[in-house]
C-alpha positions, 0 to 999 in steps of 0.5 A, a space after each residue: 505395472 510400469 510408470 514414468 519413472 521407468 523411463 529415465 534413461 542414461 541415453 537421455 543425460 544430456 537431455 537431462 544436462 540441458 533442463 538442470 542447466 535451464 532451472 540454474 539460469 533461471 536460478 541464478 538470473 536473481 541474484 546480483 550479477 548472476 545474468 552473467 551465469 544464466 546466460 554462460 548455463 543457456 548458452 550451455 543448455 544449447 549445446 547439449 541439445 545440439 548432442 542429445 541426439 548423437 549421444 542418445 543414439 550411443 545406446 541399445 534402446 527399445 522402440 518406446 525408450 526412443 520414443 520417449 527420449 524424443 518426448 523428453 528432449 522436446 518437453 526440455 525444449 521448451 521449458 530450457 529454450 521458451 522460458 527461461 530465457 524469458 524469465 532471464 530477459 523480463 529480469 534483465 531489464 528490470 522495471 518498465 512502464 505500464 505501455 513498455 511492460 504490456 508490449 514485453 509481454 505480448 511479444 515474449 507469449 508471441 516468443 514462447 508460442 512459436 517456439 510450441 509451434 515449432 517443437 510442435 510442427 518438429 515432434 510432427 515431421 522430422 526431417 533428419 538432413 533441414 530444419 524448418 523455421 530456426 530451431 529453438 537453440 539458436 535463439 537460446 544462443 541469440 539471447 546469450 548474445 544478445 544480453 551481451 551487453 544490457 538491453 532495454 524494453 524496445 530492444 527487449 521485445 524486439 528480438 524477442 518478436 525477430 525470433 518468433 519469425 524466424 522460428 515459423 518461417 517458412 525456411 529451409 536450413 540444411 542441419 549442421 554437419 562438420 564445420 557447421 556443427 563446430 562453429 554451432 558449438 564453438 559460438 556456444 562455448 564461447 558465448 559461455 567464456 565470455 559470461 563467466 569472464 568479463 
């Protein structure tokens, strides 16, 4: 009998690493002085996600393993680039009044809804040459960039809404290759280094 445990596969190692970094980001964000590490881990998740498909294709896989890998990646992305930024940002901005908290909750909900819609859209209609809307890992790097400074509740709400709109807006983004891919990787590595050394 086949069980979920049988779908663990080395080709998904970078996806599993991204998930581990996301869990660690949540855990460290609550510790005193742990916000920098949490942001570095979010950037690390984005970097792992950028290369997980290329890594997976280096392995011989059955059609089922390939399909399970894609589904696993989508679910991990929803957690790591959806839930993790909401938790980290909520802990960063600290307590606020009832109205401000409500606005942040609403903006975070719309952000999460956009993440789920975007990933569902990508799963149903994958395009290997371009993205429609801003990819979720890029939003994680936006947050890691914004959180290099102290963020107020209104600012956090605006960034949540801007990212949500960018993820679902009908704009074509060429999938980065060559110099574009290097630039994205440098952005992620640079952010991780910045947050860990400041």
